[in-house]
N, CA, C and O atoms as a CHARMM CRD file, in Angstrom:
* protein
*
  364
    1    1 UNK  N     27.76300  -6.92400 -27.80100 PROA 1      0.00000
    2    1 UNK  CA    27.73900  -7.10100 -26.36500 PROA 1      0.00000
    3    1 UNK  C     26.41300  -7.75800 -25.98300 PROA 1      0.00000
    4    1 UNK  O     25.34400  -7.31500 -26.40200 PROA 1      0.00000
    5    2 UNK  N     26.49800  -8.81000 -25.19200 PROA 2      0.00000
    6    2 UNK  CA    25.30800  -9.55100 -24.79000 PROA 2      0.00000
    7    2 UNK  C     24.55600  -8.78600 -23.69700 PROA 2      0.00000
    8    2 UNK  O     25.14700  -8.26500 -22.75100 PROA 2      0.00000
    9    3 UNK  N     23.25400  -8.74100 -23.86100 PROA 3      0.00000
   10    3 UNK  CA    22.41200  -8.07100 -22.88500 PROA 3      0.00000
   11    3 UNK  C     22.07000  -9.05600 -21.77500 PROA 3      0.00000
   12    3 UNK  O     21.72700 -10.20500 -22.05300 PROA 3      0.00000
   13    4 UNK  N     22.15900  -8.62400 -20.52600 PROA 4      0.00000
   14    4 UNK  CA    21.84300  -9.52800 -19.42600 PROA 4      0.00000
   15    4 UNK  C     20.32800  -9.72300 -19.32700 PROA 4      0.00000
   16    4 UNK  O     19.54000  -8.82400 -19.61800 PROA 4      0.00000
   17    5 UNK  N     19.96300 -10.90600 -18.91500 PROA 5      0.00000
   18    5 UNK  CA    18.55400 -11.25600 -18.81300 PROA 5      0.00000
   19    5 UNK  C     17.91100 -10.50300 -17.65400 PROA 5      0.00000
   20    5 UNK  O     18.47600 -10.43400 -16.56200 PROA 5      0.00000
   21    6 UNK  N     16.74600  -9.94800 -17.89000 PROA 6      0.00000
   22    6 UNK  CA    16.01500  -9.25100 -16.83500 PROA 6      0.00000
   23    6 UNK  C     15.48100 -10.29300 -15.85900 PROA 6      0.00000
   24    6 UNK  O     14.96800 -11.33300 -16.27200 PROA 6      0.00000
   25    7 UNK  N     15.60300 -10.01100 -14.56700 PROA 7      0.00000
   26    7 UNK  CA    15.19200 -10.97400 -13.53800 PROA 7      0.00000
   27    7 UNK  C     14.05200 -10.40000 -12.71900 PROA 7      0.00000
   28    7 UNK  O     13.89100  -9.18400 -12.61900 PROA 7      0.00000
   29    8 UNK  N     13.25800 -11.29400 -12.13100 PROA 8      0.00000
   30    8 UNK  CA    12.06300 -10.91100 -11.38900 PROA 8      0.00000
   31    8 UNK  C     11.98700 -11.68200 -10.07900 PROA 8      0.00000
   32    8 UNK  O     12.55500 -12.76600  -9.94600 PROA 8      0.00000
   33    9 UNK  N     11.26900 -11.10200  -9.10800 PROA 9      0.00000
   34    9 UNK  CA    10.99700 -11.80900  -7.85800 PROA 9      0.00000
   35    9 UNK  C      9.49400 -11.77700  -7.60400 PROA 9      0.00000
   36    9 UNK  O      8.77400 -10.94800  -8.16000 PROA 9      0.00000
   37   10 UNK  N      9.04000 -12.68600  -6.76100 PROA 10     0.00000
   38   10 UNK  CA     7.61000 -12.85300  -6.49900 PROA 10     0.00000
   39   10 UNK  C      7.29700 -12.53000  -5.04600 PROA 10     0.00000
   40   10 UNK  O      8.04600 -12.89000  -4.13800 PROA 10     0.00000
   41   11 UNK  N      6.19200 -11.85500  -4.84400 PROA 11     0.00000
   42   11 UNK  CA     5.66400 -11.61700  -3.50200 PROA 11     0.00000
   43   11 UNK  C      4.41000 -12.47400  -3.38700 PROA 11     0.00000
   44   11 UNK  O      3.46800 -12.32200  -4.16500 PROA 11     0.00000
   45   12 UNK  N      4.40700 -13.37000  -2.41600 PROA 12     0.00000
   46   12 UNK  CA     3.28700 -14.29100  -2.22300 PROA 12     0.00000
   47   12 UNK  C      2.58200 -13.93800  -0.91500 PROA 12     0.00000
   48   12 UNK  O      3.21500 -13.86400   0.13900 PROA 12     0.00000
   49   13 UNK  N      1.29300 -13.72600  -0.98900 PROA 13     0.00000
   50   13 UNK  CA     0.47400 -13.52900   0.21700 PROA 13     0.00000
   51   13 UNK  C     -0.15500 -14.88000   0.54500 PROA 13     0.00000
   52   13 UNK  O     -1.22100 -15.22600   0.03500 PROA 13     0.00000
   53   14 UNK  N      0.52200 -15.63000   1.39800 PROA 14     0.00000
   54   14 UNK  CA     0.07300 -16.98800   1.70000 PROA 14     0.00000
   55   14 UNK  C     -1.30600 -17.00700   2.33800 PROA 14     0.00000
   56   14 UNK  O     -2.06100 -17.96000   2.14900 PROA 14     0.00000
   57   15 UNK  N     -1.64300 -15.97000   3.08900 PROA 15     0.00000
   58   15 UNK  CA    -2.97300 -15.92100   3.71100 PROA 15     0.00000
   59   15 UNK  C     -4.08100 -15.82900   2.67200 PROA 15     0.00000
   60   15 UNK  O     -5.20700 -16.25500   2.92700 PROA 15     0.00000
   61   16 UNK  N     -3.77000 -15.27700   1.50500 PROA 16     0.00000
   62   16 UNK  CA    -4.77000 -15.11700   0.44900 PROA 16     0.00000
   63   16 UNK  C     -4.79800 -16.28700  -0.51900 PROA 16     0.00000
   64   16 UNK  O     -5.81100 -16.51800  -1.17900 PROA 16     0.00000
   65   17 UNK  N     -3.69600 -17.03300  -0.61400 PROA 17     0.00000
   66   17 UNK  CA    -3.61100 -18.14000  -1.56300 PROA 17     0.00000
   67   17 UNK  C     -4.45200 -19.31200  -1.08000 PROA 17     0.00000
   68   17 UNK  O     -4.27200 -19.81900   0.02800 PROA 17     0.00000
   69   18 UNK  N     -5.38700 -19.73400  -1.94900 PROA 18     0.00000
   70   18 UNK  CA    -6.23200 -20.87900  -1.59500 PROA 18     0.00000
   71   18 UNK  C     -5.79500 -22.15400  -2.31200 PROA 18     0.00000
   72   18 UNK  O     -6.45500 -23.18800  -2.20800 PROA 18     0.00000
   73   19 UNK  N     -4.68300 -22.07700  -3.03900 PROA 19     0.00000
   74   19 UNK  CA    -4.14800 -23.25800  -3.70100 PROA 19     0.00000
   75   19 UNK  C     -4.93500 -23.69900  -4.91700 PROA 19     0.00000
   76   19 UNK  O     -4.99000 -24.89100  -5.21900 PROA 19     0.00000
   77   20 UNK  N     -5.54700 -22.75500  -5.62200 PROA 20     0.00000
   78   20 UNK  CA    -6.37100 -23.11100  -6.78100 PROA 20     0.00000
   79   20 UNK  C     -5.52300 -23.52400  -7.98400 PROA 20     0.00000
   80   20 UNK  O     -6.03100 -24.17800  -8.89500 PROA 20     0.00000
   81   21 UNK  N     -4.25300 -23.15900  -8.00200 PROA 21     0.00000
   82   21 UNK  CA    -3.25500 -23.46500  -9.02800 PROA 21     0.00000
   83   21 UNK  C     -3.52400 -22.82500 -10.39100 PROA 21     0.00000
   84   21 UNK  O     -2.97700 -23.27300 -11.39900 PROA 21     0.00000
   85   22 UNK  N     -4.35100 -21.79300 -10.43200 PROA 22     0.00000
   86   22 UNK  CA    -4.56800 -21.06700 -11.68600 PROA 22     0.00000
   87   22 UNK  C     -3.25500 -20.42800 -12.13500 PROA 22     0.00000
   88   22 UNK  O     -2.91200 -20.47500 -13.31700 PROA 22     0.00000
   89   23 UNK  N     -2.53100 -19.83900 -11.20400 PROA 23     0.00000
   90   23 UNK  CA    -1.25300 -19.20100 -11.54200 PROA 23     0.00000
   91   23 UNK  C     -0.25500 -20.22700 -12.07300 PROA 23     0.00000
   92   23 UNK  O      0.49700 -19.94300 -13.00600 PROA 23     0.00000
   93   24 UNK  N     -0.25100 -21.39900 -11.48600 PROA 24     0.00000
   94   24 UNK  CA     0.64000 -22.47000 -11.93200 PROA 24     0.00000
   95   24 UNK  C      0.29800 -22.87700 -13.36100 PROA 24     0.00000
   96   24 UNK  O      1.19200 -23.08100 -14.18300 PROA 24     0.00000
   97   25 UNK  N     -0.97100 -22.99200 -13.65100 PROA 25     0.00000
   98   25 UNK  CA    -1.41800 -23.40400 -14.98100 PROA 25     0.00000
   99   25 UNK  C     -1.10100 -22.35900 -16.04700 PROA 25     0.00000
  100   25 UNK  O     -0.79300 -22.72300 -17.18200 PROA 25     0.00000
  101   26 UNK  N     -1.16700 -21.07800 -15.71400 PROA 26     0.00000
  102   26 UNK  CA    -0.95900 -20.02600 -16.69900 PROA 26     0.00000
  103   26 UNK  C      0.50600 -19.62300 -16.87000 PROA 26     0.00000
  104   26 UNK  O      0.82100 -18.90100 -17.81600 PROA 26     0.00000
  105   27 UNK  N      1.39600 -20.05400 -16.01000 PROA 27     0.00000
  106   27 UNK  CA     2.80600 -19.67900 -16.10900 PROA 27     0.00000
  107   27 UNK  C      3.43700 -20.37100 -17.32300 PROA 27     0.00000
  108   27 UNK  O      3.53800 -21.59700 -17.35400 PROA 27     0.00000
  109   28 UNK  N      3.86400 -19.57800 -18.33300 PROA 28     0.00000
  110   28 UNK  CA     4.41100 -20.19500 -19.54500 PROA 28     0.00000
  111   28 UNK  C      5.78600 -20.83100 -19.34900 PROA 28     0.00000
  112   28 UNK  O      6.19800 -21.65700 -20.16300 PROA 28     0.00000
  113   29 UNK  N      6.49300 -20.46500 -18.29900 PROA 29     0.00000
  114   29 UNK  CA     7.83800 -20.98600 -18.05500 PROA 29     0.00000
  115   29 UNK  C      7.89500 -21.97900 -16.89800 PROA 29     0.00000
  116   29 UNK  O      8.98000 -22.39900 -16.49800 PROA 29     0.00000
  117   30 UNK  N      6.74600 -22.35600 -16.36000 PROA 30     0.00000
  118   30 UNK  CA     6.65600 -23.34400 -15.27000 PROA 30     0.00000
  119   30 UNK  C      7.50500 -22.93700 -14.06400 PROA 30     0.00000
  120   30 UNK  O      8.20400 -23.76000 -13.47300 PROA 30     0.00000
  121   31 UNK  N      7.43200 -21.66000 -13.71600 PROA 31     0.00000
  122   31 UNK  CA     8.18000 -21.11800 -12.58000 PROA 31     0.00000
  123   31 UNK  C      7.51600 -21.51300 -11.27000 PROA 31     0.00000
  124   31 UNK  O      8.19700 -21.76600 -10.27600 PROA 31     0.00000
  125   32 UNK  N      6.19400 -21.56400 -11.26800 PROA 32     0.00000
  126   32 UNK  CA     5.43100 -21.77000 -10.03200 PROA 32     0.00000
  127   32 UNK  C      5.01300 -23.21100  -9.84500 PROA 32     0.00000
  128   32 UNK  O      4.83400 -23.96400 -10.80200 PROA 32     0.00000
  129   33 UNK  N      4.86100 -23.57300  -8.57500 PROA 33     0.00000
  130   33 UNK  CA     4.29300 -24.87300  -8.22900 PROA 33     0.00000
  131   33 UNK  C      3.61100 -24.74400  -6.87300 PROA 33     0.00000
  132   33 UNK  O      3.82100 -23.77100  -6.14900 PROA 33     0.00000
  133   34 UNK  N      2.80100 -25.72700  -6.54200 PROA 34     0.00000
  134   34 UNK  CA     2.13100 -25.72700  -5.23700 PROA 34     0.00000
  135   34 UNK  C      2.95900 -26.53200  -4.24600 PROA 34     0.00000
  136   34 UNK  O      3.40500 -27.64000  -4.54500 PROA 34     0.00000
  137   35 UNK  N      3.15600 -25.96500  -3.07200 PROA 35     0.00000
  138   35 UNK  CA     3.80700 -26.66300  -1.96200 PROA 35     0.00000
  139   35 UNK  C      2.94000 -26.44000  -0.73700 PROA 35     0.00000
  140   35 UNK  O      2.66000 -25.30000  -0.36700 PROA 35     0.00000
  141   36 UNK  N      2.52400 -27.50300  -0.11900 PROA 36     0.00000
  142   36 UNK  CA     1.63100 -27.42800   1.04300 PROA 36     0.00000
  143   36 UNK  C      0.37900 -26.61800   0.71100 PROA 36     0.00000
  144   36 UNK  O     -0.08700 -25.82300   1.52800 PROA 36     0.00000
  145   37 UNK  N     -0.15900 -26.82200  -0.48700 PROA 37     0.00000
  146   37 UNK  CA    -1.37800 -26.16900  -0.96800 PROA 37     0.00000
  147   37 UNK  C     -1.25900 -24.65200  -1.11200 PROA 37     0.00000
  148   37 UNK  O     -2.26700 -23.94700  -1.07100 PROA 37     0.00000
  149   38 UNK  N     -0.04300 -24.14800  -1.27800 PROA 38     0.00000
  150   38 UNK  CA     0.19400 -22.71600  -1.49500 PROA 38     0.00000
  151   38 UNK  C      1.14500 -22.56400  -2.67500 PROA 38     0.00000
  152   38 UNK  O      1.98300 -23.43300  -2.92000 PROA 38     0.00000
  153   39 UNK  N      1.01500 -21.45300  -3.40900 PROA 39     0.00000
  154   39 UNK  CA     1.89100 -21.20900  -4.54900 PROA 39     0.00000
  155   39 UNK  C      3.30600 -20.91400  -4.05900 PROA 39     0.00000
  156   39 UNK  O      3.50000 -20.27400  -3.02500 PROA 39     0.00000
  157   40 UNK  N      4.29300 -21.39400  -4.82200 PROA 40     0.00000
  158   40 UNK  CA     5.69800 -21.20500  -4.47700 PROA 40     0.00000
  159   40 UNK  C      6.49300 -21.00400  -5.76200 PROA 40     0.00000
  160   40 UNK  O      6.33400 -21.78400  -6.70100 PROA 40     0.00000
  161   41 UNK  N      7.34900 -19.97500  -5.83200 PROA 41     0.00000
  162   41 UNK  CA     8.18100 -19.78200  -7.01900 PROA 41     0.00000
  163   41 UNK  C      9.37900 -20.73400  -6.99800 PROA 41     0.00000
  164   41 UNK  O     10.43900 -20.38700  -6.47800 PROA 41     0.00000
  165   42 UNK  N      9.21200 -21.91700  -7.55600 PROA 42     0.00000
  166   42 UNK  CA    10.23400 -22.95900  -7.50700 PROA 42     0.00000
  167   42 UNK  C     11.43800 -22.63100  -8.38900 PROA 42     0.00000
  168   42 UNK  O     12.56400 -23.00300  -8.05800 PROA 42     0.00000
  169   43 UNK  N     11.21300 -21.93900  -9.50800 PROA 43     0.00000
  170   43 UNK  CA    12.28900 -21.60400 -10.44000 PROA 43     0.00000
  171   43 UNK  C     12.22000 -20.11100 -10.81500 PROA 43     0.00000
  172   43 UNK  O     11.95000 -19.78900 -11.97200 PROA 43     0.00000
  173   44 UNK  N     12.45800 -19.19600  -9.85800 PROA 44     0.00000
  174   44 UNK  CA    12.32800 -17.75800 -10.14000 PROA 44     0.00000
  175   44 UNK  C     13.29100 -17.25800 -11.20300 PROA 44     0.00000
  176   44 UNK  O     13.01500 -16.25900 -11.86700 PROA 44     0.00000
  177   45 UNK  N     14.41500 -17.93900 -11.37300 PROA 45     0.00000
  178   45 UNK  CA    15.38400 -17.51100 -12.39300 PROA 45     0.00000
  179   45 UNK  C     14.85200 -17.69400 -13.81400 PROA 45     0.00000
  180   45 UNK  O     15.38900 -17.10800 -14.75400 PROA 45     0.00000
  181   46 UNK  N     13.79900 -18.50300 -13.97900 PROA 46     0.00000
  182   46 UNK  CA    13.19400 -18.72300 -15.29700 PROA 46     0.00000
  183   46 UNK  C     12.06400 -17.73800 -15.60900 PROA 46     0.00000
  184   46 UNK  O     11.54200 -17.73200 -16.72400 PROA 46     0.00000
  185   47 UNK  N     11.68600 -16.91100 -14.64000 PROA 47     0.00000
  186   47 UNK  CA    10.56300 -15.98100 -14.82000 PROA 47     0.00000
  187   47 UNK  C     10.89300 -14.94300 -15.88400 PROA 47     0.00000
  188   47 UNK  O     11.97700 -14.36000 -15.87800 PROA 47     0.00000
  189   48 UNK  N      9.95000 -14.71400 -16.79900 PROA 48     0.00000
  190   48 UNK  CA    10.13100 -13.72100 -17.86300 PROA 48     0.00000
  191   48 UNK  C      9.35500 -12.43700 -17.57000 PROA 48     0.00000
  192   48 UNK  O      9.39100 -11.49700 -18.36400 PROA 48     0.00000
  193   49 UNK  N      8.66200 -12.39300 -16.44700 PROA 49     0.00000
  194   49 UNK  CA     7.95000 -11.18200 -16.04200 PROA 49     0.00000
  195   49 UNK  C      6.66600 -10.91900 -16.80000 PROA 49     0.00000
  196   49 UNK  O      6.24100  -9.76800 -16.89900 PROA 49     0.00000
  197   50 UNK  N      6.04700 -11.92900 -17.32600 PROA 50     0.00000
  198   50 UNK  CA     4.80500 -11.73300 -18.09300 PROA 50     0.00000
  199   50 UNK  C      3.62300 -11.37200 -17.18600 PROA 50     0.00000
  200   50 UNK  O      2.63100 -10.80800 -17.64700 PROA 50     0.00000
  201   51 UNK  N      3.73400 -11.69600 -15.91500 PROA 51     0.00000
  202   51 UNK  CA     2.72600 -11.39400 -14.88900 PROA 51     0.00000
  203   51 UNK  C      1.40000 -12.12300 -15.10900 PROA 51     0.00000
  204   51 UNK  O      0.37600 -11.70600 -14.56800 PROA 51     0.00000
  205   52 UNK  N      1.40100 -13.18900 -15.88300 PROA 52     0.00000
  206   52 UNK  CA     0.16900 -13.95200 -16.07600 PROA 52     0.00000
  207   52 UNK  C     -0.34000 -14.49300 -14.74300 PROA 52     0.00000
  208   52 UNK  O     -1.54800 -14.54200 -14.51300 PROA 52     0.00000
  209   53 UNK  N      0.56400 -14.89300 -13.87500 PROA 53     0.00000
  210   53 UNK  CA     0.16500 -15.40500 -12.56300 PROA 53     0.00000
  211   53 UNK  C     -0.55300 -14.32100 -11.76800 PROA 53     0.00000
  212   53 UNK  O     -1.60600 -14.56000 -11.17600 PROA 53     0.00000
  213   54 UNK  N      0.03300 -13.12600 -11.76400 PROA 54     0.00000
  214   54 UNK  CA    -0.53900 -11.99400 -11.03000 PROA 54     0.00000
  215   54 UNK  C     -1.88600 -11.58300 -11.61400 PROA 54     0.00000
  216   54 UNK  O     -2.83400 -11.31600 -10.87600 PROA 54     0.00000
  217   55 UNK  N     -1.96400 -11.53600 -12.93300 PROA 55     0.00000
  218   55 UNK  CA    -3.19300 -11.09100 -13.59300 PROA 55     0.00000
  219   55 UNK  C     -4.33200 -12.10000 -13.46900 PROA 55     0.00000
  220   55 UNK  O     -5.49900 -11.71100 -13.44000 PROA 55     0.00000
  221   56 UNK  N     -4.00800 -13.38300 -13.39600 PROA 56     0.00000
  222   56 UNK  CA    -5.04100 -14.42200 -13.33900 PROA 56     0.00000
  223   56 UNK  C     -5.44700 -14.83700 -11.92300 PROA 56     0.00000
  224   56 UNK  O     -6.46700 -15.50300 -11.74300 PROA 56     0.00000
  225   57 UNK  N     -4.66400 -14.45300 -10.92900 PROA 57     0.00000
  226   57 UNK  CA    -4.97900 -14.85800  -9.55300 PROA 57     0.00000
  227   57 UNK  C     -6.26900 -14.18800  -9.09100 PROA 57     0.00000
  228   57 UNK  O     -6.33800 -12.96000  -9.03800 PROA 57     0.00000
  229   58 UNK  N     -7.29000 -14.97300  -8.75800 PROA 58     0.00000
  230   58 UNK  CA    -8.55900 -14.39300  -8.33600 PROA 58     0.00000
  231   58 UNK  C     -8.50900 -13.76200  -6.94500 PROA 58     0.00000
  232   58 UNK  O     -9.41500 -13.01600  -6.57300 PROA 58     0.00000
  233   59 UNK  N     -7.47500 -14.05000  -6.18400 PROA 59     0.00000
  234   59 UNK  CA    -7.39300 -13.57700  -4.80300 PROA 59     0.00000
  235   59 UNK  C     -6.27100 -12.58300  -4.55400 PROA 59     0.00000
  236   59 UNK  O     -5.99700 -12.25500  -3.39900 PROA 59     0.00000
  237   60 UNK  N     -5.60800 -12.08900  -5.60700 PROA 60     0.00000
  238   60 UNK  CA    -4.50900 -11.12100  -5.47300 PROA 60     0.00000
  239   60 UNK  C     -3.41600 -11.63800  -4.53500 PROA 60     0.00000
  240   60 UNK  O     -2.85600 -10.88000  -3.74300 PROA 60     0.00000
  241   61 UNK  N     -3.12400 -12.92900  -4.63400 PROA 61     0.00000
  242   61 UNK  CA    -2.17100 -13.55200  -3.72100 PROA 61     0.00000
  243   61 UNK  C     -0.73000 -13.49500  -4.21300 PROA 61     0.00000
  244   61 UNK  O      0.17800 -13.86500  -3.46900 PROA 61     0.00000
  245   62 UNK  N     -0.49100 -13.04100  -5.44700 PROA 62     0.00000
  246   62 UNK  CA     0.86100 -13.04500  -5.99700 PROA 62     0.00000
  247   62 UNK  C      1.12800 -11.74900  -6.75700 PROA 62     0.00000
  248   62 UNK  O      0.25100 -11.21000  -7.43300 PROA 62     0.00000
  249   63 UNK  N      2.36500 -11.26400  -6.62600 PROA 63     0.00000
  250   63 UNK  CA     2.82500 -10.09100  -7.37200 PROA 63     0.00000
  251   63 UNK  C      4.18800 -10.42100  -7.95800 PROA 63     0.00000
  252   63 UNK  O      4.95700 -11.18700  -7.37700 PROA 63     0.00000
  253   64 UNK  N      4.48100  -9.83500  -9.11300 PROA 64     0.00000
  254   64 UNK  CA     5.77400 -10.01500  -9.76900 PROA 64     0.00000
  255   64 UNK  C      6.40900  -8.63900  -9.92500 PROA 64     0.00000
  256   64 UNK  O      5.77300  -7.70300 -10.40800 PROA 64     0.00000
  257   65 UNK  N      7.68500  -8.52500  -9.50800 PROA 65     0.00000
  258   65 UNK  CA     8.41600  -7.26700  -9.58800 PROA 65     0.00000
  259   65 UNK  C      9.80800  -7.51200 -10.16100 PROA 65     0.00000
  260   65 UNK  O     10.37300  -8.58800  -9.96400 PROA 65     0.00000
  261   66 UNK  N     10.37100  -6.52500 -10.87000 PROA 66     0.00000
  262   66 UNK  CA    11.76300  -6.64700 -11.31800 PROA 66     0.00000
  263   66 UNK  C     12.70800  -6.67000 -10.11700 PROA 66     0.00000
  264   66 UNK  O     12.45400  -6.00800  -9.11100 PROA 66     0.00000
  265   67 UNK  N     13.78500  -7.42400 -10.22400 PROA 67     0.00000
  266   67 UNK  CA    14.74700  -7.54600  -9.13300 PROA 67     0.00000
  267   67 UNK  C     15.32400  -6.18000  -8.75500 PROA 67     0.00000
  268   67 UNK  O     15.67900  -5.95700  -7.59800 PROA 67     0.00000
  269   68 UNK  N     15.41800  -5.26700  -9.72400 PROA 68     0.00000
  270   68 UNK  CA    15.94900  -3.93600  -9.42800 PROA 68     0.00000
  271   68 UNK  C     15.11900  -3.21300  -8.37000 PROA 68     0.00000
  272   68 UNK  O     15.63800  -2.34800  -7.66500 PROA 68     0.00000
  273   69 UNK  N     13.85000  -3.55400  -8.25400 PROA 69     0.00000
  274   69 UNK  CA    12.96300  -2.91400  -7.27500 PROA 69     0.00000
  275   69 UNK  C     12.98800  -3.60900  -5.91800 PROA 69     0.00000
  276   69 UNK  O     12.35200  -3.14000  -4.97300 PROA 69     0.00000
  277   70 UNK  N     13.71300  -4.71800  -5.80900 PROA 70     0.00000
  278   70 UNK  CA    13.67000  -5.50000  -4.58000 PROA 70     0.00000
  279   70 UNK  C     14.17100  -4.70500  -3.37400 PROA 70     0.00000
  280   70 UNK  O     13.56400  -4.76200  -2.30500 PROA 70     0.00000
  281   71 UNK  N     15.25700  -3.97500  -3.53100 PROA 71     0.00000
  282   71 UNK  CA    15.78500  -3.19400  -2.40700 PROA 71     0.00000
  283   71 UNK  C     14.77700  -2.13800  -1.96900 PROA 71     0.00000
  284   71 UNK  O     14.53900  -1.95700  -0.77500 PROA 71     0.00000
  285   72 UNK  N     14.19000  -1.44800  -2.92900 PROA 72     0.00000
  286   72 UNK  CA    13.17800  -0.44100  -2.61600 PROA 72     0.00000
  287   72 UNK  C     11.97300  -1.09100  -1.94500 PROA 72     0.00000
  288   72 UNK  O     11.40000  -0.54300  -1.00200 PROA 72     0.00000
  289   73 UNK  N     11.60100  -2.25600  -2.44200 PROA 73     0.00000
  290   73 UNK  CA    10.45500  -2.97800  -1.88900 PROA 73     0.00000
  291   73 UNK  C     10.73900  -3.43200  -0.46100 PROA 73     0.00000
  292   73 UNK  O      9.88300  -3.30600   0.41500 PROA 73     0.00000
  293   74 UNK  N     11.93800  -3.95900  -0.22600 PROA 74     0.00000
  294   74 UNK  CA    12.29200  -4.43200   1.11700 PROA 74     0.00000
  295   74 UNK  C     12.34500  -3.28200   2.11500 PROA 74     0.00000
  296   74 UNK  O     12.01800  -3.47500   3.28600 PROA 74     0.00000
  297   75 UNK  N     12.74900  -2.08800   1.67800 PROA 75     0.00000
  298   75 UNK  CA    12.77400  -0.93200   2.56900 PROA 75     0.00000
  299   75 UNK  C     11.36300  -0.50800   2.94800 PROA 75     0.00000
  300   75 UNK  O     11.11800  -0.10800   4.08600 PROA 75     0.00000
  301   76 UNK  N     10.44000  -0.59300   2.00700 PROA 76     0.00000
  302   76 UNK  CA     9.08600  -0.13900   2.27300 PROA 76     0.00000
  303   76 UNK  C      8.18300  -1.24000   2.81600 PROA 76     0.00000
  304   76 UNK  O      7.03100  -0.97100   3.15500 PROA 76     0.00000
  305   77 UNK  N      8.67900  -2.47800   2.90800 PROA 77     0.00000
  306   77 UNK  CA     7.82500  -3.57100   3.34600 PROA 77     0.00000
  307   77 UNK  C      7.34500  -3.38300   4.78400 PROA 77     0.00000
  308   77 UNK  O      6.28500  -3.88700   5.15400 PROA 77     0.00000
  309   78 UNK  N      8.11500  -2.66600   5.59200 PROA 78     0.00000
  310   78 UNK  CA     7.66600  -2.41700   6.96100 PROA 78     0.00000
  311   78 UNK  C      6.44100  -1.51000   6.98200 PROA 78     0.00000
  312   78 UNK  O      5.69000  -1.50300   7.95700 PROA 78     0.00000
  313   79 UNK  N      6.23600  -0.74000   5.90400 PROA 79     0.00000
  314   79 UNK  CA     5.08500   0.14800   5.82200 PROA 79     0.00000
  315   79 UNK  C      3.89500  -0.51100   5.12800 PROA 79     0.00000
  316   79 UNK  O      2.79500   0.04100   5.11700 PROA 79     0.00000
  317   80 UNK  N      4.11600  -1.68600   4.55300 PROA 80     0.00000
  318   80 UNK  CA     3.06400  -2.36200   3.79500 PROA 80     0.00000
  319   80 UNK  C      2.60800  -3.58900   4.55900 PROA 80     0.00000
  320   80 UNK  O      3.41900  -4.44200   4.91900 PROA 80     0.00000
  321   81 UNK  N      1.32900  -3.67700   4.80300 PROA 81     0.00000
  322   81 UNK  CA     0.75000  -4.84900   5.45300 PROA 81     0.00000
  323   81 UNK  C      0.41500  -5.85800   4.36400 PROA 81     0.00000
  324   81 UNK  O     -0.55700  -5.67700   3.63000 PROA 81     0.00000
  325   82 UNK  N      1.21500  -6.92700   4.25000 PROA 82     0.00000
  326   82 UNK  CA     1.01400  -7.90600   3.18300 PROA 82     0.00000
  327   82 UNK  C     -0.24600  -8.73700   3.36800 PROA 82     0.00000
  328   82 UNK  O     -0.60500  -9.51500   2.48400 PROA 82     0.00000
  329   83 UNK  N     -0.91600  -8.58500   4.49100 PROA 83     0.00000
  330   83 UNK  CA    -2.17100  -9.30300   4.67100 PROA 83     0.00000
  331   83 UNK  C     -3.32600  -8.57700   3.99500 PROA 83     0.00000
  332   83 UNK  O     -4.40500  -9.14400   3.82300 PROA 83     0.00000
  333   84 UNK  N     -3.09800  -7.30400   3.60500 PROA 84     0.00000
  334   84 UNK  CA    -4.12400  -6.53600   2.90700 PROA 84     0.00000
  335   84 UNK  C     -4.03600  -6.78400   1.41100 PROA 84     0.00000
  336   84 UNK  O     -2.95400  -7.07000   0.89700 PROA 84     0.00000
  337   85 UNK  N     -5.15000  -6.68000   0.70600 PROA 85     0.00000
  338   85 UNK  CA    -5.08600  -6.80400  -0.74600 PROA 85     0.00000
  339   85 UNK  C     -4.30700  -5.63900  -1.34000 PROA 85     0.00000
  340   85 UNK  O     -4.29500  -4.55700  -0.75300 PROA 85     0.00000
  341   86 UNK  N     -3.65500  -5.82300  -2.48700 PROA 86     0.00000
  342   86 UNK  CA    -2.79500  -4.76900  -3.04100 PROA 86     0.00000
  343   86 UNK  C     -3.52300  -3.46500  -3.34800 PROA 86     0.00000
  344   86 UNK  O     -2.90300  -2.40200  -3.31700 PROA 86     0.00000
  345   87 UNK  N     -4.80400  -3.51600  -3.64000 PROA 87     0.00000
  346   87 UNK  CA    -5.52100  -2.27900  -3.94400 PROA 87     0.00000
  347   87 UNK  C     -5.68100  -1.38800  -2.71500 PROA 87     0.00000
  348   87 UNK  O     -6.06300  -0.22600  -2.84900 PROA 87     0.00000
  349   88 UNK  N     -5.39800  -1.90800  -1.52600 PROA 88     0.00000
  350   88 UNK  CA    -5.49200  -1.12900  -0.29500 PROA 88     0.00000
  351   88 UNK  C     -4.21200  -0.35500  -0.00600 PROA 88     0.00000
  352   88 UNK  O     -4.17700   0.45000   0.92500 PROA 88     0.00000
  353   89 UNK  N     -3.14600  -0.58900  -0.79800 PROA 89     0.00000
  354   89 UNK  CA    -1.86700   0.06400  -0.58600 PROA 89     0.00000
  355   89 UNK  C     -1.82300   1.36300  -1.35600 PROA 89     0.00000
  356   89 UNK  O     -2.01100   1.38600  -2.57200 PROA 89     0.00000
  357   90 UNK  N     -1.57800   2.42500  -0.65000 PROA 90     0.00000
  358   90 UNK  CA    -1.47300   3.74200  -1.27600 PROA 90     0.00000
  359   90 UNK  C     -0.19500   4.38800  -0.80800 PROA 90     0.00000
  360   90 UNK  O     -0.22600   5.41300  -0.12800 PROA 90     0.00000
  361   91 UNK  N      0.93600   3.79500  -1.16700 PROA 91     0.00000
  362   91 UNK  CA     2.24000   4.29000  -0.73900 PROA 91     0.00000
  363   91 UNK  C      2.70100   5.39200  -1.63700 PROA 91     0.00000
  364   91 UNK  O      3.78500   5.94000  -1.43500 PROA 91     0.00000
């Protein structure tokens, strides 16, 4: 039986992204690109969840989460101020 591919989604804090393209350079699957000087997940279906973009971003402007968490994340997004850095979230 074939195992389904694990999928991921990206949370981008556009206010924090300065368009340095470090995340774009480190993405091994070329998922990310710059649009209007901000990071954009152009091919999210190709993401393998390595989180290199998240780990290398100097401004904490990007997060990677499994798609299974998306519903939980969307429910709690009203309680999370995405303009704050992630270390300020204590949910």
